[in-house]
Each structure stands twice: as structure tokens, then as C-alpha cells.
N, C-alpha and C positions, 0 to 999 in steps of 0.2 A: 159211179157207185162201186164198180168192180175194183178199180184202183184204190179207192178209199179204204175198202175193207181189207185189201191186201196190205196196205200201209199199216192199218191197225194190228193185223195179225203179225206182221213183221216186227213191230214194236213189242208185242207180247212175247214173241219168240226170243227177242234180244234179252228181255227181262228174265225169262225162265232159263235161258242159257247161262246167264250170269249166276243165277241161283244154283244151277247144276254145277258150274265150275267151283263156286264157293263151297258147296257141300262136298265135292270131290277133294278139294284141297284140305278140308277139315278131316275127312276120312283118312287121307294119306298121312297127315300130321299125327293123328291118333294112332294109326297103325305102326308108325315109326317109334312110338313110345317116347318121343322127345318133347311132347307138348305139356306145358304146365296148365293147371286148371284155369287160371285167369285168361290165358291165351286162348284156350279151347272155348271158354264161355264167350269171349269176344267174337271169335269166329262163328260160333253157333248163332249169336245175335245177328251177325251180318247175313247169314243164310236165311234166318227168319225174316229179316227186312226185305230181302229179295223176293222170297215167295209171297209175302204179304203184298208187295208192290204188284206182283203178277196177278194176284187175286183181285185187287182193286181195278187193274187194267182190264181184266176179263169181264168184271161186272159192268164197267163202263161200255165196253164193246157190245155186250148183250143188250144194254139199255138203248144204245144207239142203233143197233142193227136189227134186232128182233121185231117183227111186225106186232103192232098193238092190236088187241081184239076189237072187232067192229062195234061190239056192244059192251060198254063198261060194266053192266050189271050181270054179264054172263058168268056163271060159276065156273071155277077151274075144273078141269077134268079129274084131277086127283086132289085129295085133301091136302091142305097146307101143312108143311113140316117145319116145326120151329127148331131149326138146327143152330142158328146163331143166338136166338133169344126171343123175348117177347116184350110187349109194352102194354101197360094198363093204367087207367086212371080210376081211383076209388071215389066213394061218395063224398069225401072231403075235398076233392079236386087235387089230390096229391098224385104226382106222376111217378110211376115205377117202371124201370127198365131192368129186365133180368137178362144177363148174358150167361151163356153156357160155357164160360171159360173165366179164368182169372185175369187180372190186369197184366199186360205184358211187361217184361223187364225192359226198361227204356231209359238209359242214363243220359243220352246225348241228344235225342230228338223225339218229338211227339209222334207216336205211331199213326200213320195215315189210315191203316187198316181199321183201327178201333173207331176213329171218328167216322169213317165211311160206314162201318157196321151200324153204329148208333143212328146215323142219318137215315140209312135204309130201313131200319126198324120203325123209325118215326114216320117215314114216307108210307110204309105199308099200313101202319095204324090208321093214317088219314085216308088212304085209299079204300079202307073198309068202312068208311063213313063215320069214323070216330073223330072227335074234336080234341086237340091238344090244349092244355091250359096255357096261360100266359102270366108270367110273374114279373112285377117291377123289382121286388126285393125278395130273394129266395135263399133257401139253404140247400146245398147239394150234399147228400149223404151217400158215401160209397162204402158198402158193406161186403167185404170178401168172405165167402164161406169156403173154408179150407181147413186142412190140418198140417202138421209138420211134414208129413210124407208128400203131400201134394203141392207144397209151396216151398221153393228154395230161395226166393228173394224176399227178404223180410223188411228191408229199409223202404219206407214209404216214398222217399225222394227218388228211388230208383225205379218206380213204377210209372207206367205211362198214363196216369189218370188225367193229366191235363188235356188229353184229346177229348174228354167227355164234355167239359164246359165249352170247348171250341165248337163242338157239334150242336150244342144247345143255344149258343149265343145268337141273338137276333131271330130266334125262332120260338123258343119257350121262355127264355129270359131276355130282358132288354139288353143287359150288359153283364160281363163277368168280372167287373172291377170289384175291389174289396168291400165297397159300400153296397153294391147291388147283390153280390153273391158271397155267402159264407160257405165254407167247405169243411166237412168232417170225414175223415178216413178211419173206418173201424173194421174190425174182423170178428167173425163168429166161427168157433170151432165146429167143423162139420166134415163128415166123410164124403159128402157130395159137393163137388166144387161148383161154384157159381159166383157171379158178381152181381149184387143187387144195388141198383142205383135209384135213389129217391130224390125227387125235387119237390120241395114244399115251401109254402110261405114262411118267411123268417119268423113271424110272430107265432107260428104253430110248431116250432121246433121242440118246445117243451112237451107238447102233447105227444109228439112222435116218440121221444125218448122215454116218456112215462109208459107208453104202450109197450115199447121194446123191453123195458126193465121188468114189466109184469108178465113178459112172454105172451102178450096178446098179439094176435096176427094183425099186422098193419094192413095187409091185403089178404082177402080170402083165398 
């Protein structure tokens, strides 16, 4: 047990040290005044990937090492804080996942951190005794709430949204192929940044967009 947790922590230190080196290299480049914007953006993206990998690793260590409560129904000592986001299902059976951040910039690989966050939000929803819907054919609607100041990446193909159907596949949706899952990427001008993710039956997509066009709340 002792050696196992030491190995886990050693791996975590290696990840965070790589993140520290990447951020230090970026700082040195920026301080020299020789960095171009594209190069700095690519370096910053590598720093983000390293820190996100560390966050996922730490989450997994905590899941594996922390003792579970003896009684599953025991209430937590402190109220739950929704730092990452929240999950809800409305009376129509539509799934809503709200993330307290925008989609990450991800041109080359799917962000593990985003898929891990969505998975953990769904796990927490079920642990609280709620049941997730299940769809054979669904529509995924991703609605980013932001404005020009809070969003610098505007090309949809440069955002890491593909991590979301990966986290939903074989759990809420049967498959994410083009016949089983339709995808809509939309944006709403807002000073408060958030990413609203909706999963609804394909046949009810018209109802969703009618409600949205009339500014009716899809979820209370």
C-alpha cells in the first residue's frame, strides 16, 4: 500500500514538474521579447495540457486512496460546492450539463480533462440518487455563453467539444456515430461565461429551438 501510493505521487510530481518547466520556458520566452503570438499560444496550450493531466491524475489518486464512508447515506460535513458545473434532467427527460468554463482550445487532441470532468459530474449526479436518461438517437447541443472579451478562440473546429460525446457514449447515448447523434454548436452573448450542454431526443430538437427562440427557459 505504502509503495503504491508513493508510485502514484511520484507520477503526479513528474507531471506537475513538466508543467512547471513548460510554464518557466514560456515565461522566459515572453520576457526576452522574441516570441511571436502563435508560438506563445502553442506554448501556453502545452502548459495547459500538462496542468490538466496533473489534475486528472490527482483526481484518480484521490478516488483510489481516500477511504469511502461506511454509510453511503451519510451527509457530507460541508455543503457541496459546484466548482466544475452541475447536471440536471428536466420534466421532458432532457439532460443538461452546465460547465463553469468555456470549451478549451484544442486543435490537435481531445482534452482528457474535459471528458473527465463531464464523467465525474454524471457520476456525482447518480450518487445523489438521480437517474440519467438513455437515448438511442439524440441531438447534442453545446451552447457557449461568452462575449468577445472572454473568448479568443472563435473557430468551432479548434475547440475541444469532441471530448463531450466521448464521455456520453455507452452511458447516456448508445453511440456517437452520425446516425445516432446529431451535433449543434451555438453561442449566446453573455457577460457570464459558461458552457451549457444539452442532450435531447432527435425528434424533440424542434421543440428545444422553439423554446430558445422565444427566450423561454429550457431548464428552470
